[in-house]
Every structure is written in C-alpha cells, then in structure tokens.
C-alpha positions in Angstrom: 0.2 0.2 -0.1 1.6 2.6 -1.2 0.9 6.0 -2.9 2.5 6.1 -6.2 1.4 8.7 -8.6 -1.0 10.7 -6.5 -4.3 8.1 -6.7 -3.5 5.9 -4.0 -6.0 3.3 -2.1 -8.8 5.3 0.1 -8.1 5.5 3.7 -9.4 2.8 5.7 -8.9 -1.0 7.0 -6.6 -3.6 4.6 -4.5 -6.7 5.5 -1.7 -6.0 7.5 1.8 -6.3 5.6 3.8 -6.9 9.1 1.0 -9.5 10.5 -0.4 -12.6 8.5 -4.0 -12.7 8.5 -4.4 -9.5 10.7 -5.4 -5.8 9.3 -3.7 -2.4 10.1 -5.8 0.7 9.1 -4.2 3.0 6.3 -4.6 6.8 6.7 -4.0 7.4 2.6 -0.3 7.5 2.8 1.2 5.9 5.4 0.4 3.0 7.5 -0.8 3.9 10.8 -0.5 1.8 14.1 -3.8 0.7 15.1 -4.4 -2.6 14.5 -7.8 -4.2 15.4 -7.4 -5.9 19.3 -7.5 -10.2 18.9 -11.2 -10.4 19.7 -12.7 -8.1 17.4 -15.0 -5.7 18.0 -13.0 -2.5 16.8 -13.9 0.5 15.1 -12.3 2.4 12.3 -10.8 5.1 13.9 -12.0 8.7 12.5 -9.8 9.7 9.7 -6.8 12.7 10.4 -7.9 15.9 9.4 -6.2 17.1 6.1 -3.9 19.9 6.6 -4.9 23.3 4.6 -2.3 23.7 2.1 -0.1 27.3 2.9 -1.3 28.8 -0.4 -5.1 27.8 0.5 -4.6 30.3 3.9 -4.9 33.5 3.7 -6.6 35.3 0.9 -4.6 37.7 -1.6 -6.1 40.9 -1.4 -6.8 41.1 -5.1 -9.2 38.4 -3.8 -11.2 40.2 -1.2 -13.6 42.3 -1.7 -13.8 46.6 -0.4 -16.2 45.3 2.4 -13.4 42.9 4.0 -10.7 45.5 3.7 -9.0 45.1 0.5 -8.0 46.5 -2.6 -10.2 44.2 -4.5 -10.0 46.1 -8.4 -11.8 44.5 -10.9 -9.5 43.8 -14.0 -11.5 44.7 -16.9 -12.2 48.7 -15.0 -8.4 48.7 -15.5 -6.9 50.7 -18.7 -3.7 50.1 -18.8 -2.3 53.7 -21.0 -0.4 51.3 -23.8 -1.7 53.3 -26.6 -1.8 56.9 -24.8 2.2 56.0 -24.2 2.6 54.8 -27.6 1.4 58.3 -28.8 3.2 60.6 -26.6 6.7 58.7 -27.3 6.7 59.4 -30.8 5.1 62.7 -30.8 6.1 64.0 -27.2 9.1 62.9 -25.4 10.6 59.8 -26.2 12.5 59.1 -22.6 9.7 59.8 -20.6 6.9 58.1 -23.2 9.5 54.6 -23.2 8.3 54.8 -18.9 5.1 55.0 -19.9 5.0 52.5 -22.4 7.1 49.8 -19.8 4.8 51.0 -16.8 1.8 50.1 -19.1 3.2 46.6 -20.5 3.1 45.9 -16.6 -0.6 47.0 -16.2 -1.3 44.4 -19.1 0.7 42.0 -17.4 -0.9 42.1 -13.8 -4.7 42.1 -15.7 -3.7 38.9 -17.6 -2.7 37.3 -14.3 -6.4 38.4 -12.8 -4.6 40.8 -10.1 -6.5 44.0 -10.1 -5.0 45.9 -7.9 -1.5 45.7 -8.9 -2.9 46.6 -12.8 -4.3 49.7 -11.0 -1.0 50.9 -9.4 0.3 50.3 -13.2 -2.1 51.7 -15.1 -1.7 54.9 -12.9 2.0 55.1 -12.8 1.6 54.5 -17.1 -0.8 57.4 -17.2 1.6 59.8 -14.8 4.6 59.3 -17.0 2.6 59.5 -20.4 1.3 63.2 -19.2 5.0 63.8 -18.2 6.3 63.0 -21.7 3.2 65.0 -23.0 4.1 67.8 -21.2 7.9 67.7 -21.9 7.0 67.6 -25.1 4.8 71.0 -25.2 8.1 72.7 -23.2 10.3 71.8 -25.9 8.1 72.7 -28.8 7.4 76.1 -27.0 10.7 76.6 -25.8 11.9 76.3 -29.7 9.0 78.1 -30.8 10.0 81.0 -28.3 13.6 80.6 -29.7 12.8 80.9 -33.2 11.0 83.8 -32.7 13.5 85.8 -30.5 16.1 85.2 -33.5 14.5 85.6 -36.7 
C-alpha cells in the first residue's frame, strides 16, 4: 500500500503487510499503528484532519472585497494607457514615453494574471509618465518656438 502517482487507496482497514491474517489501518498516505484487538469488536478510527495547504490559508488582497478591507479592483475596469503612451513617445518625448510604455505593459501583465490592484497601480504610473512625456514635449515645442521667434 503505497501512494504512487497521487491516487492511492482510500483510508481504511486493509490486510496487514507485517502480520499475516491481521488488519492494519491505512490513513491514505501511510500505515498507522492501529490494529484491531484480537477478539474483534474494533471500530474504524476517524480519519485524520487534512491540513490546509499554505497557499489556501489566506486570501490575496486582490481577491478580497472592499467590505473585507481588501483592495479589490475588477481587472476589466483598468485602462493600461498603452496606446496613449505610444503616441506620447512618438510625438512628444521619447525617454519619458518609454517609461510609460513599460508601466502600461506591466499593467497589462498584471491584468492577464488577474491581479487588479497591481494592474491599477501600474496603469496609474503609466498615466503619470505619459502625461510627463506630453508636458515635456509641449515645453520643448514652446521653447523652440520662442527661440525661433526671438532670433528671427
């Protein structure tokens, strides 16, 4: 009685591999020390409680509701600002726009994993860098126009 491949025998009483003609309790993973008394009249012991895996013991913040104090953000409600970042990069300011594209890509990755809180944070950062790129581009155009007009 060994558990090979994850689908071994159910917990219960089986022929004892060490005592011919006897029985022994198998808990689903290993042999127990329980053996019925010689005269019979034994009862099956209750199964041991199955421990909860550590990955199931706590609920991630992105799965909890706002009523539970969690930061739940539906993934469908997040705009990653990708196309805006691309336009700002091409037309306004390359360095700041690239940061916006990277942040929007991170937001999209978090959305694909179902993590709405991180997706919202990265989308907000992408928005900030995109607007900085637009502002820097407009400032550069204004300075250039002022330079051309003053020296013309």
